[in-house]
N, C-alpha and C positions, 0 to 999 in steps of 0.2 A: 504494500500500500504506500510506503514511503516514496518509492520511485515514481509513483504516479501522482504525487501531491500537486505538482505544477499543472498537470492536465486538469485535475479536479478544481483547482483554483481558477483556472481559465473558465471552466464550465460554470462555476459559481458566479463569476463576474458577468458572463453572458446572461445567465438567468436572472441575476439581480438587476442588471441594467434594463432587461426586458420588463421585469415586474415593476420597477420604479417608473419607467417610462409609461407603462400601461396605467399606473395609478395617477401620475401627473396629467395624463391626457384623458382622464375619466369623463370629461364633458364633451368629448368628440369621439364617437364610436368608430368613425372611419380611420382616424389616426390610431386608435387602439387596435383596429384590425391590422393596419400596416405594421405596427409594433409586434403584434402576435405572429404575423407571417415572417417578419424578419428574424425574430427570436427563434422561431422554429427552424428557419433556414440555417442560422448559425449553429443551432444545436445539432442539426444533421451534419453540417460541415465539421464541427468539433468531433462528433462520433467517428466520422470517416477518418479524419486525420489521426485521432487517438489510436484507432485500431490499426491504421497503416503503419504508424511509428512503432506500435507494439508487435507488428508482424503477424497479426491474426485477422486481417481484413478479408472478409468473404462476402459474397453476394447476400447471404442470409443476414449478416450483420447490418449491411447497408439497408436492406429492406425493413429490418426491425426498426432502425432509427427513423426511416421515412414514414413507416406506418404509425409509429408512436406520435410523430409530429403531426401527421394528418388527423389522427384521432383527437389530439389536443386542440387542433384548430377547429375541427367540427364541433366539439363540445363547447368551446368558449365562444365561437362565432354564433352558434345557435342560441346561446344565452344573451349575447350582445344584441342580436337582431330579432329577438322574439317580439311578437306583436302585443 
């Protein structure tokens, strides 16, 4: 775990910046949507880079990160744009 501390620190920064931006833009759902999509994009990029540098990057891993990001987007966007 110690050897991956820098990777997880970067992930923490990505997710924290996304959450803070989402909060500060709480009065504009369109900007919140953009923040959500960008945070998900950087989450997927982080996952791919992390596994590539670790030497265990496979298609299944990429699909897992992409599907988790899509699921998070669907859930949060459906809450944002509910009638």
